[in-house]
Structure formats: C-alpha cells, structure tokens
C-alpha positions in Angstrom: 5.2 -19.6 8.3 2.9 -23.1 8.7 3.6 -26.2 6.4 0.2 -27.1 4.3 -1.0 -30.5 3.7 -1.5 -31.6 -0.1 -5.2 -29.7 0.4 -3.7 -26.8 1.6 -4.9 -27.3 5.5 -1.9 -26.2 8.2 -0.2 -28.9 9.3 1.1 -27.7 12.8 4.8 -28.0 13.9 4.9 -29.5 17.3 8.0 -29.1 19.9 9.0 -32.2 21.8 11.0 -31.5 25.0 12.1 -33.0 27.5 12.9 -31.2 31.1 15.5 -33.5 33.5 17.9 -33.0 36.4 21.3 -31.9 35.0 24.7 -31.2 36.5 26.7 -33.5 39.3 26.9 -31.3 42.9 24.6 -28.3 42.0 21.3 -30.2 40.4 19.3 -27.8 38.3 16.3 -28.7 36.3 17.1 -28.0 32.8 15.1 -28.2 29.3 16.1 -29.6 26.0 14.5 -30.1 22.6 14.3 -33.1 21.4 13.2 -31.9 17.9 10.6 -31.0 16.1 7.7 -33.5 14.2 5.2 -32.1 11.8 1.5 -33.8 12.0 -1.3 -34.1 14.3 -1.0 -33.7 17.8 -2.3 -37.7 18.4 1.1 -38.2 16.0 3.4 -36.0 17.9 2.4 -37.4 21.1 3.1 -41.0 19.8 6.5 -40.2 18.8 6.9 -38.2 22.1 6.3 -41.5 24.1 8.7 -43.4 21.8 11.3 -40.9 23.4 10.2 -41.1 26.7 10.9 -44.6 26.7 14.2 -44.5 25.1 15.6 -41.3 26.2 18.8 -41.9 28.4 18.8 -39.0 30.9 22.1 -37.9 32.7 20.7 -38.9 35.9 20.7 -41.8 37.0 23.5 -43.0 35.4 21.9 -46.9 35.1 18.6 -47.2 35.2 17.2 -50.0 37.1 13.2 -49.2 36.5 11.5 -46.8 34.4 7.4 -45.9 34.9 5.7 -43.0 32.7 2.4 -41.4 33.2 0.6 -39.3 30.4 -0.2 -36.2 31.3 -2.5 -33.4 29.4 0.8 -32.2 27.3 2.9 -35.6 27.9 4.3 -37.6 30.1 6.0 -37.8 33.8 8.9 -40.3 33.5 10.3 -41.8 36.8 13.7 -43.6 36.4 14.9 -45.6 39.5 18.6 -45.5 40.0 20.9 -47.4 42.3 20.5 -45.2 45.0 17.6 -42.2 43.9 14.9 -42.2 41.6 14.5 -39.1 39.0 11.8 -37.9 37.3 11.5 -36.6 34.1 8.9 -34.5 32.1 8.2 -34.9 28.6 5.9 -32.4 26.6 4.8 -31.3 23.0 4.1 -27.5 22.4 3.0 -26.3 19.3 5.0 -24.0 17.6 3.6 -20.5 17.1 6.5 -18.0 16.4 10.1 -19.1 15.2 12.1 -15.9 14.3 14.7 -17.7 12.1 12.0 -18.4 9.8 10.7 -15.0 9.4 10.9 -13.8 5.9 13.0 -10.4 5.4 
C-alpha cells in the first residue's frame, strides 16, 4: 500500500487538511482535504505552510491581516476581516488506510 523510495524504504503519504468556518447564517466548522503529499513529515509541513499562507477561506471575504502559528501537527491561522477575526486549522496527518487502494 505504501510507496517506496529507490532503496525500498517506505515513503509515507500525508494528508494536507484545512478546518474552517463555513456557511452563512448557520455557521459550521468544516474540514476539507487540500491534497496528499508523499515525502517526509518535514516536507509535508513545508508544503502545508505554503497552503496556510495562500488559502482563501470562505470567511472573511476580504482579509486584512493573516497571522500563522505553528503547532505540533500543523498551523493555526487567524484571518482578520472588516468586522470579525476567523481562525483556520491546517494539519498534516499520515495516511494509514484507504479503502480505494485495497487490492481485490
């Protein structure tokens, strides 16, 4: 299931995930996959930081300021809008199972 490098060592697949506020009247917390990344955890974190810097969340519509804090498994991002500040959580998580990749 896991990809390997040229020497046969397992290369982990990391999910890049964002959690953010969605909806208009009935706001809700939602998680979305930003994609998968094969490589080291450090490489996945670097790719995730780039996404944290450039991701355009649903709220606020117009960002005035973005601050990013690193956590053990990703980043917490605060985005200040015209009237409110919203937060997003960006995480890396190692893929440990995918039913679509099961051999039959």
